[in-house]
N, C-alpha and C positions, 0 to 999 in steps of 0.2 A: 114774769120773766120777760125780758126784752131781747130781741134778736136783731142783729144788723149783719148784712152780708156786704163785704167789700167787693163790689162788682168789678172793680178794676183788677182784682186778683182772681176772681172766679173764672174758671176755664170751662165750665159746663160739664164736668165729669159726672154730675148728678148723683153722687154718693148720698148726699143729703136727702134727695127725693126718694131714694129707695129705703132709707132708714127712718124717715119721718115724713111720710107722704101727706099727712094732714097739715104740715107746716111748710113744706117745700114742694114745689112742682116745676117741671120744665115746661115752658110754653114754646112750642116749636123746637128747633134743634139747639138753640143757644141761650134763650132768655129764661132766667131763673125768676120765678115768682115765689114770694115767701110771706108768711104771717109775721109781722113785726112784734106782736104780742100774743104768742100762742098760749092756749089754755094750759093750766097747771097739770092737767091729765096727760099732756104731751111732753112734760118736762124731761123724762128719761130718754125718750126718742130723740128729742132735739139735742140734748147733750151728747148722745152717741153720734148723731149726724155731724155735729160740730167737730167732735174728736176725729171722725173718719175723713173729714175733708182733707184731701192731699195737699192743698195749698193754704190750709188754715184761714180761709176767707170768711168763716162764720164766727161772729163774735156774740157771746152770750153774756148779758149783764147779770151777774149773780148777786142777788140782793141778800144781805144779812147772813151770808154763808150757807143758807139752806140748800143751795144748788151745788155745793162743793162735793166733788166725788168722794166716795167712801175712802177713809184713810188719810184725808187731808184735813188740815185745820183751816178755818176761815181766816181771811186777812183782816 
């Protein structure tokens, strides 16, 4: 899995840091630090964090449809 955060959109709400603390963390009051290639064990947490971002600033590269949410078909 590959994760990219559009830092020009991120406003530091830190929803991602609460939902996937091993992949995202706030440094200081405004700087987001994140793992660009989180472990597969973190997959569900990262996908939930991306979905919860109020500004949709977290992009997750979903390879071969295996990350697709339940009930959706891979593109």
